[in-house]
C-alpha positions in Angstrom: -0.5 0.3 -0.4 2.6 2.0 0.5 4.6 1.8 -2.5 1.0 2.9 -4.3 0.9 6.1 -2.5 4.9 6.6 -3.0 4.6 6.2 -6.5 1.2 9.0 -6.5 3.3 11.2 -4.7 6.0 10.5 -7.6 3.8 11.1 -10.2 2.5 14.6 -8.6 3.5 17.7 -11.6 2.7 20.7 -10.0 3.8 24.3 -11.1 7.1 25.2 -9.9 5.8 27.7 -7.4 3.9 26.5 -5.8 6.0 23.3 -4.5 8.7 25.5 -3.4 6.2 27.0 -1.5 5.6 23.9 -0.2 9.6 22.6 0.3 9.6 26.3 2.1 6.7 25.6 4.3 7.8 21.7 6.1 10.2 23.8 8.2 7.3 25.3 10.5 5.1 22.0 9.9 3.4 21.0 13.0 2.0 17.9 13.0 -0.2 17.9 15.9 -1.1 21.6 15.5 -1.5 21.4 11.2 -2.6 18.3 11.0 -6.1 18.7 11.8 -7.5 22.2 11.1 -5.4 21.2 6.9 -7.2 17.8 7.4 -10.7 18.9 9.8 -10.5 15.8 11.5 -10.8 16.5 15.9 -7.9 13.9 16.2 -5.1 12.9 14.2 -5.0 10.3 11.7 -2.4 7.8 10.7 -0.3 8.7 8.4 -0.5 6.7 6.3 -5.0 7.6 6.5 -3.3 11.4 6.4 -1.8 11.0 3.5 -4.7 9.6 1.7 -6.7 12.4 2.1 -4.1 14.9 1.6 -4.5 13.2 -1.4 -8.0 13.0 -2.1 -7.5 16.9 -1.4 -5.2 17.8 -3.4 -6.8 16.0 -6.8 -9.7 17.9 -5.5 -7.4 21.7 -5.6 -5.6 21.0 -8.0 -8.9 20.4 -10.4 -10.3 23.7 -9.1 -6.8 25.5 -9.8 -6.4 23.9 -13.5 -10.6 25.3 -13.7 -9.2 28.9 -13.0 -12.1 28.6 -10.2 -13.1 31.4 -8.0 -13.1 29.6 -5.0 -9.4 28.5 -5.1 -7.8 29.0 -2.4 -3.8 28.9 -3.0 -3.0 29.1 0.5 -4.8 26.0 1.0 -3.5 24.2 -1.9 -0.3 24.9 -0.1 -1.1 24.3 3.0 -2.1 20.7 1.8 0.6 20.3 0.1 2.9 21.1 3.1 0.6 18.4 4.8 1.2 15.8 1.9 4.3 15.3 2.1 5.7 16.5 5.4 3.4 13.3 6.3 4.8 11.5 3.2 7.7 11.9 5.6 6.1 9.7 8.1 5.3 6.3 6.1 7.4 3.4 7.3 9.6 2.8 4.7 8.6 -1.0 3.0 11.0 -2.0 0.6 13.2 -3.3 2.3 10.5 -5.4 3.5 9.7 -6.7 0.0 12.6 -6.0 -1.5 15.4 -8.1 1.1 19.1 -8.2 1.2 20.9 -10.9 0.0 
């Protein structure tokens, strides 16, 4: 499952400015403070559930951005990308389990 997330994350292509802003914001990301606000949930989610939900929200925001709708919020998009990048780092590395050393 985590391998699917990794593939999906690596296939995301967004404007350079959005990605740069998100990378810049990673240093201030606080999971306890920010994840509940961004995900609009009362409790913290596991990294796997968070990444799944964030990927869905990011795809929704990207579609709104591409269609030029007035409801698009660049700050929300950057917040979601920051959380997505940070939460993806918390996913367990399954590549070792899938490809054991010989």
